[in-house]
C-alpha positions in Angstrom: 34.3 198.0 42.5 36.0 198.3 45.8 39.8 198.0 46.3 39.3 194.7 48.2 37.9 193.2 45.0 40.2 195.0 42.6 43.5 193.5 43.7 42.5 189.8 43.6 40.6 190.3 40.3 43.3 192.1 38.3 45.6 189.1 37.9 42.9 186.6 36.9 41.4 189.1 34.4 44.9 189.7 32.9 45.5 186.0 32.7 42.2 185.4 30.8 43.0 188.2 28.3 46.6 187.1 27.8 45.5 183.4 27.6 42.8 184.2 25.0 45.2 186.2 22.8 47.9 183.5 22.9 45.2 180.9 22.3 44.0 182.6 19.1 47.5 182.9 17.8 48.6 179.4 18.7 45.4 177.7 17.4 45.9 179.4 14.0 49.6 178.3 13.8 48.7 174.7 14.9 46.0 174.3 12.3 48.2 175.8 9.6 51.1 173.6 10.5 49.0 170.5 10.7 47.3 171.1 7.4 50.6 171.8 5.6 52.2 168.7 7.2 49.3 166.5 6.1 49.7 167.9 2.6 53.3 166.8 2.5 52.3 163.3 3.5 49.7 163.2 0.7 46.6 163.1 3.0 43.5 163.6 0.8 42.2 167.2 0.8 38.8 166.1 1.9 40.2 164.4 4.9 42.3 167.6 5.7 39.1 169.7 5.4 36.9 167.3 7.5 39.4 166.3 10.2 42.4 168.5 10.4 40.8 171.9 9.7 37.3 171.0 11.0 38.5 169.3 14.2 41.7 171.2 14.5 39.9 174.5 15.1 38.5 172.8 18.2 42.0 172.2 19.6 41.5 175.1 22.1 38.3 173.6 23.5 40.0 170.2 23.8 43.1 171.5 25.6 41.2 173.9 27.9 38.6 171.2 28.8 41.2 168.5 29.5 43.2 170.9 31.7 40.0 172.0 33.5 39.1 168.3 34.1 42.6 167.4 35.4 42.4 170.3 37.8 39.1 169.3 39.2 36.8 171.7 37.3 34.8 169.3 35.0 31.8 171.7 34.9 34.0 174.3 33.2 35.0 171.6 30.6 31.3 170.8 29.9 30.3 174.5 29.7 33.2 175.1 27.3 32.3 172.3 25.0 28.5 172.9 24.8 28.9 176.7 25.0 31.3 176.6 22.1 28.8 174.7 20.0 26.2 177.4 20.8 28.6 180.2 20.0 29.7 178.5 16.7 26.2 177.9 15.4 24.5 181.0 16.7 27.1 183.8 16.8 29.9 182.7 14.4 27.8 181.2 11.7 25.4 184.0 12.0 28.1 186.7 11.6 29.7 184.8 8.8 26.5 184.4 6.8 25.6 188.0 7.5 28.8 189.0 5.8 28.4 186.6 2.9 25.5 184.1 2.6 26.7 180.5 2.7 25.8 178.1 -0.1 25.9 174.4 1.0 27.4 172.5 -2.0 29.2 169.7 -0.2 27.5 166.3 -0.2 29.6 165.3 2.8 28.5 168.3 4.8 24.9 167.5 4.1 25.6 164.1 5.7 27.3 165.6 8.7 24.2 167.8 9.5 22.0 164.8 10.7 25.1 163.3 12.3 25.4 166.3 14.5 21.8 166.0 15.5 22.3 162.4 16.4 25.4 163.2 18.4 23.5 165.9 20.3 20.7 163.5 21.1 23.2 161.0 22.4 24.7 163.6 24.7 21.2 164.4 26.0 20.5 160.7 26.6 23.8 160.1 28.5 23.4 163.3 30.7 19.7 162.8 31.4 20.3 161.5 34.9 22.5 164.6 35.7 25.7 162.7 35.7 28.3 162.0 33.2 30.1 158.8 34.4 33.3 157.4 33.0 31.3 154.8 31.1 29.2 157.5 29.5 32.3 159.4 28.5 33.7 156.2 26.9 30.5 155.9 24.9 31.2 159.4 23.5 34.8 158.5 22.7 33.6 155.3 21.0 31.2 157.3 18.9 34.0 159.7 18.0 36.2 156.8 16.9 33.3 155.6 14.6 33.0 159.1 13.3 36.7 159.1 12.4 36.4 155.8 10.5 33.4 157.2 8.6 35.4 160.4 7.8 38.3 158.4 6.3 35.8 156.4 4.2 34.1 159.5 2.9 37.4 161.0 2.0 38.3 158.0 -0.1 34.9 157.8 -1.9 34.2 161.6 -2.4 37.5 162.9 -3.6 35.7 165.4 -5.9 33.4 166.8 -3.2 33.1 170.6 -3.1 34.7 170.7 0.3 37.7 168.7 -1.1 38.1 171.2 -4.0 38.0 174.2 -1.7 40.4 172.7 0.8 42.9 171.7 -2.0 42.8 175.3 -3.4 43.4 176.7 0.1 46.3 174.3 0.8 47.9 175.2 -2.5 47.7 178.9 -1.8 49.1 178.5 1.7 51.8 175.8 1.0 54.6 175.7 3.5 58.0 173.8 3.4 57.9 170.8 5.6 60.4 172.1 8.3 58.3 175.3 8.7 55.1 173.3 8.8 56.5 171.1 11.6 57.7 174.2 13.4 54.3 175.8 13.4 52.7 172.4 14.4 54.9 171.9 17.5 55.2 175.6 18.5 51.4 176.0 18.1 50.7 173.0 20.3 53.1 174.1 23.0 51.7 177.6 23.2 48.2 176.3 23.0 48.7 174.2 26.1 50.5 177.0 28.0 47.8 179.6 27.1 45.0 177.2 28.0 46.5 176.6 31.5 46.6 180.4 31.9 43.0 180.8 30.7 41.6 178.1 32.9 43.4 179.5 36.0 42.1 183.0 35.3 38.6 181.8 34.6 38.3 179.6 37.7 39.7 182.5 39.9 37.1 184.9 38.4 34.3 182.4 39.0 35.3 182.0 42.6 35.7 185.8 43.1 32.2 186.5 41.6 30.6 183.5 43.2 29.2 182.1 39.9 29.4 178.5 38.7 32.2 177.0 36.6 29.5 176.0 34.1 28.5 179.6 33.5 32.1 180.8 33.1 32.6 177.9 30.6 29.5 178.9 28.7 30.4 182.5 28.4 34.0 183.8 28.6 35.8 180.5 27.9 33.4 179.3 25.2 33.6 182.6 23.3 37.3 182.8 23.7 38.1 179.3 22.5 35.7 179.8 19.5 37.5 182.9 18.2 39.7 180.8 15.9 36.6 179.4 14.2 35.3 183.0 13.8 38.5 184.1 12.0 38.6 181.1 9.8 34.9 181.1 8.9 34.8 184.8 8.0 38.0 184.5 5.9 36.6 181.4 4.1 33.2 183.0 3.4 34.8 186.2 2.0 36.8 184.0 -0.4 33.7 182.2 -1.5 34.8 179.0 0.3 31.4 178.4 1.8 31.8 174.7 2.5 35.0 175.3 4.5 33.2 177.9 6.6 30.3 175.5 7.3 32.7 172.5 7.6 34.6 174.3 10.4 31.4 174.7 12.4 30.1 171.2 11.9 33.5 169.6 12.5 33.9 171.6 15.6 30.4 170.7 16.9 31.1 167.0 16.4 34.5 167.2 18.0 33.3 169.2 21.0 30.4 167.0 21.7 32.2 163.7 21.4 35.9 164.1 21.9 36.1 167.1 24.2 33.3 166.1 26.6 34.4 162.4 26.3 38.0 163.1 27.3 37.0 165.4 30.1 34.5 162.9 31.4 37.0 160.1 31.2 39.5 162.1 33.3 37.0 163.4 35.8 33.4 162.0 35.8 31.1 164.9 36.6 27.7 165.9 37.9 25.7 167.8 35.3 23.9 170.9 36.6 20.2 170.8 36.0 20.4 174.2 34.2 22.7 172.5 31.6 19.8 170.2 30.6 16.9 172.7 30.9 18.6 175.8 29.5 21.8 175.0 27.5 21.2 171.7 25.9 17.8 172.7 24.4 19.4 175.8 22.8 22.2 173.7 21.4 19.8 171.1 20.1 17.5 173.8 18.6 20.3 175.5 16.8 21.4 172.1 15.4 17.9 171.5 14.1 17.8 175.0 12.5 21.2 174.5 10.9 20.1 171.1 9.5 17.0 172.6 8.0 18.9 175.5 6.5 21.6 173.2 5.1 18.9 170.9 3.7 17.1 173.9 2.2 13.6 175.3 2.7 12.6 175.8 -1.0 15.9 175.5 -2.8 19.3 173.8 -2.2 20.8 174.5 1.2 21.8 178.1 1.7 22.1 180.3 4.8 21.0 183.7 3.7 21.2 187.0 5.6 17.7 186.7 7.0 18.5 183.3 8.4 21.8 184.6 9.7 19.9 187.3 11.6 17.7 184.5 13.0 20.8 182.6 14.3 22.2 185.8 15.8 18.8 186.5 17.4 18.7 183.1 19.0 22.2 183.5 20.4 21.4 187.0 21.7 18.3 185.8 23.5 20.2 182.8 24.9 22.9 185.1 26.2 20.4 187.4 27.9 18.7 184.3 29.4 22.0 183.0 30.6 22.9 186.4 32.3 19.4 186.6 33.8 19.7 183.2 35.4 23.3 183.5 36.4 23.7 182.9 40.0 26.0 181.7 42.8 27.2 178.1 42.9 
């Protein structure tokens, strides 16, 4: 690389690395503080597992996408949301199940699997004309509101679900005094916003320097970076035998990214959708969703993601990444 390119690239690359490191730390503190605070206010464990932990691990995607949209880079927001779903289902769940096969015991999670397919189909329908208008974005947010109502109802009627039991056990093991929980909640959120701004600035600068689209940067560097909190929490949960927490993180994140993250970004800045997003990225996201549904439902026995299936998920992600790099081009 020549000196003319080295100088302008050094600062953005440093910003992306620093932003990602701070993002990982702050997301973990934020989820830990939010979960502990909810426990102090007697929020049902299943609701903590479905909403606060499942959706909370997508806080980086939400903040990064909102900042990208407010700064006039909505394609980065879309790439981040859809790319994170692909990373979560292909790479993260694949790595997690390769370390420890995942048994799907939760009745609630089995219900979330077809919901994720329906939400993905809704996204495809709304983006089919290569635009995501403010009205389309509001439809996604309305669907998210309906999902929240459903989640609260499920938490009230399935208090003995496997996910609830695993979450209650985890909350008990990591109990925090209320002042410390609130400190982590607020500090985590502040650092999350600051690190996201740093990451978005660096990512946009890199895209401009290399002459590639915001969508591709969102699908690669930003998507992988914002998904690292899910990787850490999923691997830790699987190694403890908390399979439903691991899967719940991925499903909750997928629902949150597709509805809330894209919905908020589209409300702030209606966007044109690159044709590649529909012909390349959306089919991969939909295909992984169908595979995950089939694995969670079970081929010949109750839902279980074994090491062979984990290898399949990783293979799909690897092939997609090569495809993405092959087709990567200038704006």
